[in-house]
MARGUFI-801742 format. One record per residue: x, y, z of N, C-alpha, C in turn; residue number from 1; chain; residue in three letters. Coordinates in nm, 4 decimals, padded with zeros to 6 digits, always signed. Each point is the difference from the previous one (the first is absolute). Layout:
<zadren><n_u>X</n_u><n_v>Y</n_v><n_w>Z</n_w><ca_u>X</ca_u><ca_v>Y</ca_v><ca_w>Z</ca_w><c_u>X</c_u><c_v>Y</c_v><c_w>Z</c_w><resi>NUM</resi><chain>A</chain><resn>ala</resn></zadren>
...
***
This chain:
<zadren><n_u>+18.1006</n_u><n_v>+19.2527</n_v><n_w>-06.2125</n_w><ca_u>+00.0067</ca_u><ca_v>-00.1123</ca_v><ca_w>+00.0657</ca_w><c_u>-00.0692</c_u><c_v>-00.1176</c_v><c_w>-00.0521</c_w><resi>1</resi><chain>A</chain><resn>met</resn></zadren>
<zadren><n_u>+00.0503</n_u><n_v>-00.1130</n_v><n_w>+00.0536</n_w><ca_u>-00.0918</ca_u><ca_v>-00.1255</ca_v><ca_w>-00.0307</ca_w><c_u>-00.1069</c_u><c_v>-00.0249</c_v><c_w>+00.0443</c_w><resi>2</resi><chain>A</chain><resn>ser</resn></zadren>
<zadren><n_u>-00.1023</n_u><n_v>-00.0894</n_v><n_w>-00.0611</n_w><ca_u>-00.1398</ca_u><ca_v>+00.0005</ca_v><ca_w>+00.1018</ca_w><c_u>-00.0458</c_u><c_v>-00.1225</c_v><c_w>-00.0533</c_w><resi>3</resi><chain>A</chain><resn>arg</resn></zadren>
<zadren><n_u>-00.0585</n_u><n_v>-00.1045</n_v><n_w>+00.0553</n_w><ca_u>-00.0385</ca_u><ca_v>-00.1482</ca_v><ca_w>-00.0053</ca_w><c_u>-00.1484</c_u><c_v>+00.0181</c_v><c_w>+00.0295</c_w><resi>4</resi><chain>A</chain><resn>trp</resn></zadren>
<zadren><n_u>-00.0695</n_u><n_v>-00.0473</n_v><n_w>-00.0732</n_w><ca_u>-00.1404</ca_u><ca_v>-00.0512</ca_v><ca_w>+00.0581</ca_w><c_u>-00.0329</c_u><c_v>-00.1568</c_v><c_w>+00.0084</c_w><resi>5</resi><chain>A</chain><resn>val</resn></zadren>
<zadren><n_u>-00.0715</n_u><n_v>-00.0079</n_v><n_w>+00.0721</n_w><ca_u>-00.0877</ca_u><ca_v>-00.1707</ca_v><ca_w>+00.0231</ca_w><c_u>-00.1397</c_u><c_v>+00.0058</c_v><c_w>+00.0072</c_w><resi>6</resi><chain>A</chain><resn>gly</resn></zadren>
<zadren><n_u>-00.0552</n_u><n_v>-00.1126</n_v><n_w>+00.0278</n_w><ca_u>-00.1433</ca_u><ca_v>-00.0414</ca_v><ca_w>+00.0010</ca_w><c_u>-00.0179</c_u><c_v>+00.0825</c_v><c_w>+00.1646</c_w><resi>7</resi><chain>A</chain><resn>ser</resn></zadren>
<zadren><n_u>-00.1154</n_u><n_v>+00.0316</n_v><n_w>+00.0067</n_w><ca_u>-00.0694</ca_u><ca_v>+00.0333</ca_v><ca_w>+00.1371</ca_w><c_u>+00.0226</c_u><c_v>+00.1321</c_v><c_w>+00.0432</c_w><resi>8</resi><chain>A</chain><resn>arg</resn></zadren>
<zadren><n_u>+00.0282</n_u><n_v>+00.0725</n_v><n_w>-00.1322</n_w><ca_u>+00.0181</ca_u><ca_v>+00.1555</ca_v><ca_w>+00.0192</ca_w><c_u>+00.1433</c_u><c_v>+00.0258</c_v><c_w>+00.0707</c_w><resi>9</resi><chain>A</chain><resn>gly</resn></zadren>
<zadren><n_u>+00.0994</n_u><n_v>-00.0725</n_v><n_w>-00.0073</n_w><ca_u>+00.1234</ca_u><ca_v>+00.0288</ca_v><ca_w>+00.0402</ca_w><c_u>+00.0942</c_u><c_v>+00.0495</c_v><c_w>-00.0869</c_w><resi>10</resi><chain>A</chain><resn>phe</resn></zadren>
<zadren><n_u>+00.0644</n_u><n_v>+00.1121</n_v><n_w>+00.0560</n_w><ca_u>+00.1051</ca_u><ca_v>+00.0787</ca_v><ca_w>-00.1065</ca_w><c_u>+00.1140</c_u><c_v>+00.0356</c_v><c_w>+00.0914</c_w><resi>11</resi><chain>A</chain><resn>glu</resn></zadren>
<zadren><n_u>+00.1186</n_u><n_v>-00.0417</n_v><n_w>-00.0452</n_w><ca_u>+00.1161</ca_u><ca_v>+00.0332</ca_v><ca_w>+00.0596</ca_w><c_u>+00.1126</c_u><c_v>+00.0864</c_v><c_w>-00.0402</c_w><resi>12</resi><chain>A</chain><resn>val</resn></zadren>
<zadren><n_u>+00.0206</n_u><n_v>+00.0897</n_v><n_w>+00.0572</n_w><ca_u>+00.0882</ca_u><ca_v>+00.1298</ca_v><ca_w>-00.0741</ca_w><c_u>+00.1287</c_u><c_v>+00.0076</c_v><c_w>+00.0598</c_w><resi>13</resi><chain>A</chain><resn>glu</resn></zadren>
<zadren><n_u>+00.1143</n_u><n_v>+00.0356</n_v><n_w>-00.0723</n_w><ca_u>+00.1144</ca_u><ca_v>+00.0334</ca_v><ca_w>+00.0666</ca_w><c_u>+00.0096</c_u><c_v>+00.1562</c_v><c_w>+00.0114</c_w><resi>14</resi><chain>A</chain><resn>ala</resn></zadren>
<zadren><n_u>+00.0102</n_u><n_v>+00.0488</n_v><n_w>+00.1238</n_w><ca_u>+00.0018</ca_u><ca_v>+00.1589</ca_v><ca_w>+00.0096</ca_w><c_u>+00.0982</c_u><c_v>+00.0224</c_v><c_w>+00.1090</c_w><resi>15</resi><chain>A</chain><resn>ile</resn></zadren>
<zadren><n_u>+00.0176</n_u><n_v>+00.1361</n_v><n_w>-00.0019</n_w><ca_u>+00.0995</ca_u><ca_v>+00.0755</ca_v><ca_w>+00.0713</ca_w><c_u>-00.0380</c_u><c_v>+00.0553</c_v><c_w>+00.1513</c_w><resi>16</resi><chain>A</chain><resn>arg</resn></zadren>
<zadren><n_u>+00.0052</n_u><n_v>-00.0446</n_v><n_w>+00.1105</n_w><ca_u>-00.0808</ca_u><ca_v>+00.0779</ca_v><ca_w>+00.1079</ca_w><c_u>+00.0988</c_u><c_v>+00.0257</c_v><c_w>+00.1025</c_w><resi>17</resi><chain>A</chain><resn>leu</resn></zadren>
<zadren><n_u>+00.0191</n_u><n_v>+00.1495</n_v><n_w>+00.0262</n_w><ca_u>+00.0876</ca_u><ca_v>+00.0465</ca_v><ca_w>+00.1147</ca_w><c_u>+00.1478</c_u><c_v>-00.0462</c_v><c_w>-00.0413</c_w><resi>18</resi><chain>A</chain><resn>asp</resn></zadren>
<zadren><n_u>+00.0250</n_u><n_v>-00.0277</n_v><n_w>-00.1351</n_w><ca_u>+00.1367</ca_u><ca_v>-00.0055</ca_v><ca_w>-00.0410</ca_w><c_u>+00.0295</c_u><c_v>-00.1511</c_v><c_w>-00.0050</c_w><resi>19</resi><chain>A</chain><resn>gly</resn></zadren>
<zadren><n_u>-00.1064</n_u><n_v>-00.0775</n_v><n_w>+00.0287</n_w><ca_u>+00.0199</ca_u><ca_v>-00.1581</ca_v><ca_w>+00.0027</ca_w><c_u>-00.0635</c_u><c_v>-00.0773</c_v><c_w>-00.1278</c_w><resi>20</resi><chain>A</chain><resn>arg</resn></zadren>
<zadren><n_u>+00.0294</n_u><n_v>-00.0795</n_v><n_w>-00.0516</n_w><ca_u>-00.0472</ca_u><ca_v>-00.0936</ca_v><ca_w>-00.1184</ca_w><c_u>-00.1063</c_u><c_v>-00.0922</c_v><c_w>+00.0758</c_w><resi>21</resi><chain>A</chain><resn>ala</resn></zadren>
<zadren><n_u>-00.1045</n_u><n_v>+00.0133</n_v><n_w>-00.0480</n_w><ca_u>-00.1203</ca_u><ca_v>-00.0976</ca_v><ca_w>+00.0787</ca_w><c_u>-00.0719</c_u><c_v>-00.0658</c_v><c_w>-00.1078</c_w><resi>22</resi><chain>A</chain><resn>leu</resn></zadren>
<zadren><n_u>-00.0665</n_u><n_v>-00.0792</n_v><n_w>+00.0446</n_w><ca_u>-00.1113</ca_u><ca_v>-00.0811</ca_v><ca_w>-00.0792</ca_w><c_u>-00.1222</c_u><c_v>+00.0341</c_v><c_w>+00.0612</c_w><resi>23</resi><chain>A</chain><resn>leu</resn></zadren>
<zadren><n_u>-00.0793</n_u><n_v>+00.0664</n_v><n_w>-00.0654</n_w><ca_u>-00.1722</ca_u><ca_v>+00.0361</ca_v><ca_w>+00.0477</ca_w><c_u>-00.0865</c_u><c_v>-00.1019</c_v><c_w>-00.0720</c_w><resi>24</resi><chain>A</chain><resn>arg</resn></zadren>
<zadren><n_u>-00.0767</n_u><n_v>-00.0675</n_v><n_w>+00.1080</n_w><ca_u>-00.0933</ca_u><ca_v>-00.1160</ca_v><ca_w>-00.0547</ca_w><c_u>-00.1491</c_u><c_v>+00.0780</c_v><c_w>+00.0615</c_w><resi>25</resi><chain>A</chain><resn>val</resn></zadren>
<zadren><n_u>-00.0685</n_u><n_v>+00.0333</n_v><n_w>-00.1111</n_w><ca_u>-00.1439</ca_u><ca_v>+00.0346</ca_v><ca_w>+00.0090</ca_w><c_u>-00.1062</c_u><c_v>-00.1149</c_v><c_w>-00.0665</c_w><resi>26</resi><chain>A</chain><resn>arg</resn></zadren>
<zadren><n_u>-00.1161</n_u><n_v>+00.0109</n_v><n_w>+00.0704</n_w><ca_u>-00.1088</ca_u><ca_v>-00.0958</ca_v><ca_w>-00.0687</ca_w><c_u>-00.1237</c_u><c_v>+00.0805</c_v><c_w>-00.0088</c_w><resi>27</resi><chain>A</chain><resn>gln</resn></zadren>
<zadren><n_u>-00.0294</n_u><n_v>+00.0177</n_v><n_w>-00.1367</n_w><ca_u>-00.0877</ca_u><ca_v>+00.0907</ca_v><ca_w>-00.0412</ca_w><c_u>-00.0226</c_u><c_v>+00.1214</c_v><c_w>+00.0680</c_w><resi>28</resi><chain>A</chain><resn>tyr</resn></zadren>
<zadren><n_u>+00.1323</n_u><n_v>+00.0519</n_v><n_w>-00.0066</n_w><ca_u>+00.0515</ca_u><ca_v>+00.1454</ca_v><ca_w>-00.0014</ca_w><c_u>+00.0118</c_u><c_v>+00.0367</c_v><c_w>+00.1613</c_w><resi>29</resi><chain>A</chain><resn>gly</resn></zadren>
<zadren><n_u>+00.0056</n_u><n_v>-00.0614</n_v><n_w>+00.1006</n_w><ca_u>+00.0120</ca_u><ca_v>-00.0158</ca_v><ca_w>+00.1208</ca_w><c_u>+00.1310</c_u><c_v>-00.0384</c_v><c_w>+00.0359</c_w><resi>30</resi><chain>A</chain><resn>phe</resn></zadren>
<zadren><n_u>+00.0715</n_u><n_v>+00.0682</n_v><n_w>+00.1023</n_w><ca_u>+00.1295</ca_u><ca_v>-00.0439</ca_v><ca_w>+00.0356</ca_w><c_u>-00.0030</c_u><c_v>-00.1141</c_v><c_w>+00.0775</c_w><resi>31</resi><chain>A</chain><resn>leu</resn></zadren>
<zadren><n_u>+00.0652</n_u><n_v>-00.1417</n_v><n_w>-00.0118</n_w><ca_u>+00.0281</ca_u><ca_v>-00.1094</ca_v><ca_w>+00.0388</ca_w><c_u>+00.1318</c_u><c_v>+00.0085</c_v><c_w>+00.0979</c_w><resi>32</resi><chain>A</chain><resn>val</resn></zadren>
<zadren><n_u>+00.0893</n_u><n_v>+00.0372</n_v><n_w>-00.0643</n_w><ca_u>+00.1343</ca_u><ca_v>+00.0196</ca_v><ca_w>+00.0760</ca_w><c_u>+00.1032</c_u><c_v>+00.0469</c_v><c_w>-00.0935</c_w><resi>33</resi><chain>A</chain><resn>ala</resn></zadren>
<zadren><n_u>+00.1380</n_u><n_v>+00.0615</n_v><n_w>+00.0943</n_w><ca_u>+00.1144</ca_u><ca_v>+00.0642</ca_v><ca_w>-00.0845</ca_w><c_u>+00.0862</c_u><c_v>-00.1103</c_v><c_w>+00.0491</c_w><resi>34</resi><chain>A</chain><resn>tyr</resn></zadren>
<zadren><n_u>+00.0699</n_u><n_v>-00.0967</n_v><n_w>-00.0859</n_w><ca_u>+00.0697</ca_u><ca_v>-00.1192</ca_v><ca_w>+00.0086</ca_w><c_u>+00.1352</c_u><c_v>+00.0868</c_v><c_w>-00.0391</c_w><resi>35</resi><chain>A</chain><resn>cys</resn></zadren>
<zadren><n_u>+00.1035</n_u><n_v>-00.0705</n_v><n_w>+00.0799</n_w><ca_u>+00.1651</ca_u><ca_v>-00.0002</ca_v><ca_w>-00.0040</ca_w><c_u>+00.0443</c_u><c_v>-00.0633</c_v><c_w>-00.1270</c_w><resi>36</resi><chain>A</chain><resn>gly</resn></zadren>
<zadren><n_u>-00.0486</n_u><n_v>-00.1428</n_v><n_w>+00.0121</n_w><ca_u>+00.0578</ca_u><ca_v>-00.1019</ca_v><ca_w>-00.0896</ca_w><c_u>-00.1252</c_u><c_v>-00.0643</c_v><c_w>-00.0827</c_w><resi>37</resi><chain>A</chain><resn>ser</resn></zadren>
<zadren><n_u>+00.0243</n_u><n_v>-00.0947</n_v><n_w>-00.0955</n_w><ca_u>-00.0863</ca_u><ca_v>-00.0736</ca_v><ca_w>-00.0524</ca_w><c_u>-00.0380</c_u><c_v>-00.0915</c_v><c_w>+00.0747</c_w><resi>38</resi><chain>A</chain><resn>val</resn></zadren>
<zadren><n_u>+00.0451</n_u><n_v>-00.0547</n_v><n_w>+00.0884</n_w><ca_u>-00.0238</ca_u><ca_v>-00.1227</ca_v><ca_w>+00.0923</ca_w><c_u>-00.1248</c_u><c_v>+00.0822</c_v><c_w>+00.0653</c_w><resi>39</resi><chain>A</chain><resn>thr</resn></zadren>
<zadren><n_u>+00.0066</n_u><n_v>+00.1291</n_v><n_w>+00.0698</n_w><ca_u>-00.0961</ca_u><ca_v>+00.0469</ca_v><ca_w>+00.0424</ca_w><c_u>-00.1521</c_u><c_v>+00.0136</c_v><c_w>-00.0774</c_w><resi>40</resi><chain>A</chain><resn>glu</resn></zadren>
<zadren><n_u>+00.0556</n_u><n_v>+00.0255</n_v><n_w>-00.1216</n_w><ca_u>-00.1232</ca_u><ca_v>+00.0231</ca_v><ca_w>-00.0880</ca_w><c_u>-00.0813</c_u><c_v>-00.1307</c_v><c_w>-00.0008</c_w><resi>41</resi><chain>A</chain><resn>val</resn></zadren>
<zadren><n_u>+00.0783</n_u><n_v>-00.1145</n_v><n_w>-00.0168</n_w><ca_u>-00.0548</ca_u><ca_v>-00.1596</ca_v><ca_w>-00.0180</ca_w><c_u>-00.1023</c_u><c_v>-00.0063</c_v><c_w>+00.1196</c_w><resi>42</resi><chain>A</chain><resn>ala</resn></zadren>
<zadren><n_u>+00.0222</n_u><n_v>+00.0794</n_v><n_w>+00.1099</n_w><ca_u>-00.0954</ca_u><ca_v>-00.0622</ca_v><ca_w>+00.1231</ca_w><c_u>-00.1418</c_u><c_v>+00.0589</c_v><c_w>-00.0367</c_w><resi>43</resi><chain>A</chain><resn>arg</resn></zadren>
<zadren><n_u>-00.0001</n_u><n_v>+00.0930</n_v><n_w>-00.0998</n_w><ca_u>-00.1356</ca_u><ca_v>+00.0710</ca_v><ca_w>-00.0249</ca_w><c_u>-00.0800</c_u><c_v>-00.0492</c_v><c_w>-00.1257</c_w><resi>44</resi><chain>A</chain><resn>his</resn></zadren>
<zadren><n_u>+00.1022</n_u><n_v>-00.0385</n_v><n_w>-00.1191</n_w><ca_u>-00.0545</ca_u><ca_v>-00.0292</ca_v><ca_w>-00.1288</ca_w><c_u>+00.0975</c_u><c_v>-00.1201</c_v><c_w>-00.0368</c_w><resi>45</resi><chain>A</chain><resn>val</resn></zadren>
<zadren><n_u>-00.0644</n_u><n_v>-00.0515</n_v><n_w>-00.0780</n_w><ca_u>+00.0392</ca_u><ca_v>-00.1340</ca_v><ca_w>-00.1001</ca_w><c_u>+00.0914</c_u><c_v>+00.0441</c_v><c_w>-00.1020</c_w><resi>46</resi><chain>A</chain><resn>asp</resn></zadren>
<zadren><n_u>+00.1446</n_u><n_v>-00.0238</n_v><n_w>+00.0307</n_w><ca_u>+00.0782</ca_u><ca_v>+00.0595</ca_v><ca_w>-00.1171</ca_w><c_u>-00.0214</c_u><c_v>-00.0427</c_v><c_w>-00.1156</c_w><resi>47</resi><chain>A</chain><resn>leu</resn></zadren>
<zadren><n_u>-00.0226</n_u><n_v>-00.1383</n_v><n_w>-00.0298</n_w><ca_u>-00.0460</ca_u><ca_v>-00.0704</ca_v><ca_w>-00.1163</ca_w><c_u>-00.0970</c_u><c_v>+00.0661</c_v><c_w>-00.0894</c_w><resi>48</resi><chain>A</chain><resn>asp</resn></zadren>
<zadren><n_u>-00.1050</n_u><n_v>+00.0834</n_v><n_w>+00.0916</n_w><ca_u>-00.0856</ca_u><ca_v>+00.0423</ca_v><ca_w>-00.0677</ca_w><c_u>-00.0085</c_u><c_v>+00.1699</c_v><c_w>-00.0687</c_w><resi>49</resi><chain>A</chain><resn>asp</resn></zadren>
<zadren><n_u>+00.1075</n_u><n_v>+00.0294</n_v><n_w>+00.0347</n_w><ca_u>+00.0578</ca_u><ca_v>+00.1563</ca_v><ca_w>-00.0566</ca_w><c_u>+00.0581</c_u><c_v>+00.0127</c_v><c_w>-00.1307</c_w><resi>50</resi><chain>A</chain><resn>leu</resn></zadren>
<zadren><n_u>-00.0505</n_u><n_v>+00.1057</n_v><n_w>-00.0981</n_w><ca_u>+00.0536</ca_u><ca_v>+00.0410</ca_v><ca_w>-00.0866</ca_w><c_u>+00.0334</c_u><c_v>+00.0995</c_v><c_w>-00.0034</c_w><resi>51</resi><chain>A</chain><resn>val</resn></zadren>
<zadren><n_u>+00.1361</n_u><n_v>+00.0500</n_v><n_w>-00.0933</n_w><ca_u>+00.0372</ca_u><ca_v>+00.1248</ca_v><ca_w>-00.0135</ca_w><c_u>-00.0847</c_u><c_v>+00.0873</c_v><c_w>-00.0967</c_w><resi>52</resi><chain>A</chain><resn>glu</resn></zadren>
<zadren><n_u>-00.0192</n_u><n_v>+00.1088</n_v><n_w>+00.0129</n_w><ca_u>-00.0697</ca_u><ca_v>+00.1001</ca_v><ca_w>-00.0792</ca_w><c_u>+00.1240</c_u><c_v>+00.0762</c_v><c_w>-00.0883</c_w><resi>53</resi><chain>A</chain><resn>leu</resn></zadren>
<zadren><n_u>+00.0099</n_u><n_v>-00.0050</n_v><n_w>-00.0802</n_w><ca_u>+00.0904</ca_u><ca_v>+00.0943</ca_v><ca_w>-00.0686</ca_w><c_u>-00.0738</c_u><c_v>+00.1340</c_v><c_w>-00.0653</c_w><resi>54</resi><chain>A</chain><resn>ile</resn></zadren>
<zadren><n_u>+00.0762</n_u><n_v>+00.0894</n_v><n_w>-00.0035</n_w><ca_u>-00.0620</ca_u><ca_v>+00.1211</ca_v><ca_w>-00.0518</ca_w><c_u>+00.0669</c_u><c_v>+00.0396</c_v><c_w>-00.1103</c_w><resi>55</resi><chain>A</chain><resn>pro</resn></zadren>
<zadren><n_u>-00.0829</n_u><n_v>+00.0386</n_v><n_w>-00.1062</n_w><ca_u>+00.0553</ca_u><ca_v>+00.0147</ca_v><ca_w>-00.1547</ca_w><c_u>+00.0206</c_u><c_v>+00.1527</c_v><c_w>-00.0103</c_w><resi>56</resi><chain>A</chain><resn>phe</resn></zadren>
<zadren><n_u>+00.0967</n_u><n_v>+00.0344</n_v><n_w>-00.0845</n_w><ca_u>-00.0098</ca_u><ca_v>+00.1581</ca_v><ca_w>-00.0119</ca_w><c_u>-00.1117</c_u><c_v>+00.0373</c_v><c_w>-00.0545</c_w><resi>57</resi><chain>A</chain><resn>pro</resn></zadren>
<zadren><n_u>-00.0371</n_u><n_v>+00.1225</n_v><n_w>+00.0369</n_w><ca_u>-00.1199</ca_u><ca_v>+00.0447</ca_v><ca_w>-00.0918</ca_w><c_u>+00.0237</c_u><c_v>+00.0214</c_v><c_w>-00.1426</c_w><resi>58</resi><chain>A</chain><resn>pro</resn></zadren>
<zadren><n_u>-00.1214</n_u><n_v>-00.0266</n_v><n_w>-00.0572</n_w><ca_u>-00.0014</ca_u><ca_v>+00.0245</ca_v><ca_w>-00.1498</ca_w><c_u>+00.0571</c_u><c_v>-00.1439</c_v><c_w>-00.0609</c_w><resi>59</resi><chain>A</chain><resn>gly</resn></zadren>
<zadren><n_u>+00.0121</n_u><n_v>-00.0955</n_v><n_w>+00.0760</n_w><ca_u>+00.0595</ca_u><ca_v>-00.1587</ca_v><ca_w>-00.0713</ca_w><c_u>-00.1274</c_u><c_v>-00.0358</c_v><c_w>-00.0361</c_w><resi>60</resi><chain>A</chain><resn>thr</resn></zadren>
<zadren><n_u>-00.0213</n_u><n_v>-00.0396</n_v><n_w>-00.1241</n_w><ca_u>-00.1205</ca_u><ca_v>-00.0761</ca_v><ca_w>-00.0208</ca_w><c_u>+00.0187</c_u><c_v>-00.1581</c_v><c_w>-00.0102</c_w><resi>61</resi><chain>A</chain><resn>ala</resn></zadren>
<zadren><n_u>-00.0960</n_u><n_v>-00.0845</n_v><n_w>+00.0608</n_w><ca_u>+00.0291</ca_u><ca_v>-00.1510</ca_v><ca_w>-00.0102</ca_w><c_u>-00.1418</c_u><c_v>-00.0211</c_v><c_w>-00.0472</c_w><resi>62</resi><chain>A</chain><resn>trp</resn></zadren>
***
């Protein structure tokens, strides 16, 4: 699933919970909110501050 991080310890992750697609917002590992839309995420985090983390396949040398 997709994951974004920002300053001040925020992390936003796309998850499935009880069959629903949600965005989980955490700060320093603590749950802040489960959001159903990006608009809801923006209430907690500055969206301009987020960057996507892209997982590379194992064994990829950079």
